[in-house]
N, C-alpha and C positions, 0 to 999 in steps of 0.2 A: 762903191767898194771895188777895189782893184785887186786881182789875184796874180801871183807870180807862179808860173808853171816852169817846171824843169823836166826835160826829157833827156835821159842818158842812155846810150845804147852802144853795144859792141858789134863790130863787123868782123866776119871772117872772110878773107880774100884768098881763096884757094889757088888762084892762078897767078898770084903776084909772086914774082921771082926776085924782087929787089925793093928797097925802100922807095926808089924812084917810081916804080909801078904803083905801089901803095899810095904814095902821096898824090899821084895824078888822079886816082879814083876818089880819094878822100877830099882833096882840094876841090874837085868838081862838085861833089855833094855839098860841101860846106858853102861854096859860092852860090849854088842853086837854091839852097834853103834860105840863105840870107837875102838874096835878091827877090825871091818869090814872096816870102812872108815877113821880111824885115825883122827877123829874130836875131838874137845874139847866138852865134854858133861857133864852135871851135873843136879841133881835134884835141881831146883832153887826156889821152892815155895811150900806152903801148907805142910810143914814138920810135922805139928802136927795133920793133918787130915788123917784118915785112908782110905777114899774113894776118895780123890783127890790128884793129883800130878801135878807139873809143871816141865817140862824138857826144858832146853835151850841147843842149839847146835851151836857152832861157827865153821866156816870153811873158807878156802881160795879157790879162783878159779880165772881162767884167763879171764872168760867172764860171762856175765849174763846167757848165755845158760848153762854153767857149774853149776852156782848157782841154776838155775831152775831144772837141772837134779838131783843135790844133794838133793834139797828140795823134789822132787818127790820120790826119794829113801827112804829118811827119813820117809815120809808120808806112803809109802807102808809098811815099817816095823812096824810103829806104828799102822797102821790099822790091821795088822796081829796078834796083841796081842790078845790072847783069853781071857785074864783076865782083859782087860781094853778097854775103848772106848775113842777115841779122842773127846773131847768136845769143844776145841778151838784150832785154828792153826794160826800162824803168821810167815810169811817169810819176810825178808827184807835184802837189801844190806846196810850195815852200812856206808862204805866209800871206796874209792879207794885209792890205794897206787901207786904212779907213780915211 
């Protein structure tokens, strides 16, 4: 059985003064998550705000335990961002594929 996990989170970038500042931080995070975990990840919201970002990550796993472990890893990396603060977090299992 394969499970599909989705993690969606919002970031507050208090020191960002422009969209260019924000995109630098968000692009770095998106690339790091994709390269490290080979997940599908994108900036999914607040494209025109320079101090807010929404990032969505989709991934496959064999068990809920693996989903939880991946979500924990994603949260750890997001929390380590020096230029952004996680303001909202949502993890879920979308569906199972038999």
